[in-house]
N, C-alpha and C positions, 0 to 999 in steps of 0.2 A: 466858492472854492475853486481853487485853480485843480488843473491835471495832476500837478507835483503834490500838490497839498493832502490829497488824498491818500498817497504813497509815503509822504515825508513822515516825519518824528514830531513834528509840531507845527504850529502857526510861521508863517512867514513873517519876516523882518519888514515891516511897513504897512501890518493889516491893522485894521484898527481893533483896539484891544486894549483892557485897561491895564495898569502897572500890576497889578496881582496876577492877572494870567499871564505876563510875561517874565513871573517871579515864581514858577511852580512849588509846592513844598516836596520835602524828600520823598514823601510817597507818591506822588504825582511824576516826581522824576524817576522815580524807580520801574513806575509801571510803564513810564515813555522809554527806558532804556531797553527794558526788557521785551517792549514790542519791536523796537528797532533792531534788537540782536536777533529775535525771532522771523522779522522779515527778512533779514539777510540771509539767515540759515536757510529757511525757504527759497530764497532767491538764488543762493550757491549751490543748494539741492536740485533745482529745476535747471540751473546751469551744467550741473554734471551729469545729469540726465539727457539733456540736448545733445551734450559730447559724444554721447554712445548711440543717438538715436541714427535713422536711417540717412537723414539729414542734418548735419548738425548747423549750418550756416542758417537754415529755417528755424531749426530748434531756437539757436541763440537770438534772432531776431523776433520771435514769438514771446521769449522769455522777457527780454529786454522791456517790449511794447507792453506786456501785462503788467510791467514794475512799474513802467512810466506812465502810462496813457498818452504817450507819444508815439508818431510814427518812426518806423525804424528800417532801414536799410543797408544790407551787405554788400559791399562791392568787392570784385577783383583788383588788382594793382593797375588795370587797363579800363575802368570804368566800367566792366559787365556786371550787371546787378545779379547776384548770388541767391539772393533772399530779399525777402521785405514783408514786414508785419505792420498791420494798422491802416486807417484810411490815408492818412499822409504818406505812411511808407508806400503804399501801392501806386500813390499819384505819380505820374509821368514828371522827373524833374530832369533838368539839365545836367551833361554829364560835366565834370570837371575838368578842364583843359589841362594840358601837360603842365603848363606855368603854372597852376594852381596845385596840382599834384607835388610839383618840386618844392613851392614856397610851402606847401604843409609837411612835408619830409623834413626841407632844413629847419622848419619855426619847431617841429616835435625833436629835435635834438637840443632845443635851448627850454622848451617849456612842456611841463607835464601835465598831462589830463588833456580832454578835449579842446579842439581849436575852432573858432567860431568860421563860418563861411556862408554868409549873407543869413539866410534862415534856416540854416543847419549846424549841428554841431559834429565835427569830424572826429573820430579817435580812430587813430592808425596804428595797424597790427604791424610792427617792424622788429626785425631781427637782425641785429649787426648792421643797421644801416639798410637794410632791402626792406622795402615796402612788400608786406603779403597780401594786404587785404585793408579795408577799412570800414568802420561802421557810421551810419550817418542816421543822426536823429533829426527828424523834423521837428524845429522848435519855432514855428514863424511869430508868436507872441513873446518871444526870449523871455518865456518863464524860468529859462535856467541861468537868467545875466544876474548879478548881483543885486541887491535892493538898494544897497547904499554904494552909489556909482565912486562916491568920494574915498570911499572904505571898503574895497572890494572884498577882502577876508571878513567884514561882519556877519557877512551871511553863508560863509563857508566854515563855519564853527561844527567840529562835530555833532551829529545828529540833527542839523536842520537841513530843511528840503533839499536847498541846492546842495550840500556836502553829499546827501545821500544817494541825490541824483545821479553824480558825478562820480560817487564810488561803484555805484552800479555799473554805469558805461565803462569804467575802468576796468572792474571785473568781467564783465563781457568780453570786452577787447583782450582780454589776456585769455580766457578760454577760445577766442576765435585765433589768437595766435599760437596756442597750441594747436591746435587743429591744423591750421595751414600748414604751420612747421613741420608737423607729422605727415600731413599729404605730401608737401614738397619733398621731405626725405622719401616716401615711398615712390613719387614721381622719379627721382632721382636713380633710385634702384631699379625701377623699370626701365628707366631711359638706357642703364649700362647692359640690362638684360637684352632688351632691343638693339643695343650696337653689336653685342656679342653673336647675337642670331643672325644678323644682317650680315656681318663679316663670315659668318658660316654660309649661307644660303648663296652669297657670291662665289662660293669656292667651287669647281666642279666637282662631281661625285664620282666616287669609286666605282667604277662599271660591276666591279664583282659584288659590291655590298648597296648596289643602287635601290630597291627597292627599301630595305630595313633604313637606309639613311634618309630615302625621302619621309617614311614614315616617324622619324625621329624629327626632322624638322617640322614637320605638318603638327607634331604633338606641342612643341616649343612654341611655333607660333599661335597656336589654340590656346596655350598657356596665358599668351598675352593677347589674348581677344582678338585675334588676326587670323583670317582663314587664307591661308597660303596655297589654297587648291583652285582657286578662282583664276579668273583673266588678271594677268598683271604686265606692268611696265617698269623700269629702272629709269628714274629721273637725275639726273645731276644739275643741282643748281649751285651756281657760282656768284658770288655777290660782285656788283661793280666796283670796279678798282681793288677786287681781292680782300675788301673789307667788310665783316659782318658788323650790324650796328651794335654797340659796345653796351646796351642798356637792357638787352635781354639775351638770355641764352638761345643760342638756335635752333634747339631742340622745340624750345617755346613757339619760335617764330614757324617753323615748318608746320607745327601743330595747328596752329593759327590760320595758315593758308589751307592745311587739308579740310580744318573743320569748315571754312568756308566754302570749300568745294564739296565739302560731306565725302570725302574720301580715305579712305582705311590706307596706314602706310605703315612700316617700319623703316628707320631711317639711322644713318650715323654720319659721322664726319670723317672725310679723308682730307688731311690738308686743310685748304679753307674750300672745300666743293662738298657740300651736302649729297647725301647718295639716298635716294628714298626709293624703297621698294613699295609700288602702289597698286592698288585696284583701282578700277575707274572710279572718276566721278558719278555721283547719283544720277546727273543729268544725262549721263550715256549708258544707262542699264536700262535694259528692258525688264517689263515688270515680273518676268520668269528669272532673272537675274542675269540674264546673257547680255555681254558686254556689246556695243553698239559701235558705230562709226562716228567720229575717227578713232577711237580707242583700238580697235580690231586691224587698225592699219587698211581698212578697205577703203575703195573710194567714195567720198562723198559727191553730193550734188550742190554745186557752187551758181546762184543765178546773178546773171549781170543784169547791173541795176539798169543801164541805158538800153539794153535790147530786150531783157527778159529772158532770153533764154538760158540754157542750163547747159554746163559742160562739166565733164568730171574733175575731180581734184580731191586732192587730201585733207584739206581743208586747214591747211597751214598757210594760206596766203598764195603765194606765185609758185610755190613749189623749189625756187631756186633756195638754195644754201646762203645765200646771201641777204636774203630778206628776212626781216624780221616780220614776226604773224602780223598779218594786216588786220584792221579794224572790221569787227563782225566775223571773223572765221571762228570754227569751232578751239581750237588750240588758243584761242586770244584768252579765253576765261581761266586757263589754266596759269598761262603768264600774268595776265591782271590779278590774279592770287598772290603769288608772290610778289610781285612789284608792292600791293598794298602794304602788305606785312614788312616788306625791307623798306618801306617808303624811297625806292629807287629801283630802277627795272635791271634784273639780274640777267644772266646770260644761262638759258637752259637747254640742255640736252636730254632728248626722251629716247630710250631704247627701242627696239622692236618689240610687238606684242607676242607675250607668251602663254599658254595655257597650262603650263605643266610646271612644277618647282624646279626640276634639272634644268631647264633652261633659262632661268634668271641668269646665271654666269652671262650668256649671250647677249641679253638684253643689256646688261650692265657694260659689256664691251663696247654696243652700239651708241649707248647712251654717252661714253665718253668720247667716243668717234665725235658723234654730232656735236659735244660741248667743244672739242677741240677746234672744230670748224667754224662753229659758233663765235669764240674766243679770241680767234686768229682774223676776224674781219676788222675793217678800220673801226666799225661802230658793232664792238663785240656784245651789245645788249640784244635781248631776244629770245624766241625761242626756236629751236628746228628740230623735228621728228627725223629719225634715221633713216626711215622712207622717203624723205625729202632729200637726203644729201645729194642723189645722182652722181656724176663721176667722183664724189667725194667717198662714196661706199668703199671703191676699190682701192682710195689714195689715202685714206685716213686710217687705216689700220697700221699698228708700229711697223710692219715691216714694208707696205706700202709709203710710209712717210719717208722713210730711210732711203728706198729707191726713187723715191720721188726727188730727192736732192740732187741725185746724179744726172738724172733726167731733165730737171729746170737748168743746171749746169751747160748741159749741152746745148740745150737751146736757147738759152735768155740770161747765159751766165756773165756773158759781157755786157749786157746792158744793165743787169743787176749791179756789177761793178762801176760803170758809169754814173747810173744812179745814186750810188753810195758815196761817190767821191763829188759829187755836184749838183744833187739832189733835183736831177732834171724832171723826175717824174714819168720819164719815157716809158717804161712797164704800165704803169696805169695809164698812159694813153694807148698803147697797143691794145692791154686788156678793152678799154671802153670801144676802141674800134672793132675788135673781134667780136664783141657784145652786139655791137650792132649792124653785124654782118658785112662790114667793109665798107658801111653809107659814110661817105664824107659829111653830108649835111646833118646828121642826127648825129653822129660823134662829135662833130664841131658845137652842135646846140649844146650837148650833155657835158662837154667840157668847157664851155663857155668860152670858146676862142675863136677867131676867127677862120675861114677856110684856109688861107696862104698858112697862118700858123700851125694849122693840123699837117698841111702838105710838107713841109719844112722839116716837121717832127718825125712823120712816118719815113721821109726819105734819111734822117739820120739813123731811124732805127735799122732800115734796110744795110748801111754802111756798117753799122757798129755789130749785127748779126751775120751778115753778109745773107740773107733768107729773102727769097720774092715772095711777098705779100699777095702776089695774085694766086699763087697756086695753091690747089685746094689742100692737098696733104700737109704743105706746110703751114697752111694757115690752121689748122686743125692741131697739128703739134703745139706750134705756138700758143693756141687757145688752152690746151691742155697743161703746159709748159706754165704758161701767167696762174690759171687755177692752183695747180699742185704747189708754186712757190707759198701759197697761203700756209699749206700744211707741214711743208717739206721740214724734217730733222735731221741735223741741227738747223737752225731757224736762216733763211736765205735774205730776209728781209731788212733792209736797215730799220731802226727805232723808228716808229710812228710811220713806216712804209705803207703806202695804200693803192692796192692795187686795182679794184674795180668798183665802179660807185653802187650803192646801195638804193 
């Protein structure tokens, strides 16, 4: 007897049986119908109990496994296993690819009931075209296939083992849909509450009501299972090209990244920038709950692979605002987590470390300063922490950006206008020359040009600016002007303008 037969309403079509066995008497038929109804009643009652249990997904998987005798797994839309029951359900199975999931969703719009994916039957919990989750039934022996391939409906008649099993899968999928949709609505409500709280904590506190306001904010955060009293930073995450992936909510993407880092957060969306009020990743917490470097902003020790010597650093690579995080640096794991969920490298600005809730507005301003600097670079992707901004800590404030414009115009305004008209790249050449301390060979190599070409460009720069490039103070001011042009407000660079190499 197959695993389905012991739970079905009668013998499978195709089993060896006499004609009399296949045509039950009225009394036998009544008993079979009553038995089938009783089993369905018990099954539905068990599903109802599962929905109000501590873990509805596990309850649904167990109830369906007990009813079918087959392994059952419940997955979320991204292939993460939420629950499994039975030896086959507990076995490691390959995750469905995105193409397979898209095919299932498309097929589910045209076909009712479970769909076969190799040795599994997949039943989709869908609401208004959105995949909420799915139930996978392990059926390697194809016991749920129609016995008569030429006439698939033969074995799907009411009361048949196959029809009863598929009906049970449908009921379980309906129960899962209700649970996941309810959880989805709760998550949306919590997301709105979190959004409102973030907007509040980023506002400066009234000094006359400071203590009471801080207590209110801490209480609201606690209700959302977030401890606002610990060490925090504000992160500003901006997607490449300013567009978030269209197949997932931004909040879900940020939650996935935070879960990867084991990092608590509250988040909101301002324009196309996600603002996250974050506690430190678990890897940067001591056993006592104290934050460790680089989260605290204290210098970390970086070991040079070539020499084995250690030098202090902040852990974000070179410390230059124009550098993306280097491979192996502590902050790299944060940037990698966001890159993984977005399938592309974003720009991330990290505000300064704070240990009290009333200082979060400052960390937010610093995160936006860092993000502004990062996105104004020729390659706008990467992560930069506020403590690594260097000169930009002074220039990237709103007032500093406005004043930077006048300073830039005074020192390299003619050069910018010349580049804008002829796209000569002289500002970029000047920036590379100053970055390399005026070294001709290093500058020519970085620009991939001959020394004579570099000499001609520098002479043209002297003529246009009227400045002596050998004077120390002049070179300092020109270097600051080149850097300031990156973040000046209003923008001073032509579209696609490039200042320094990364």
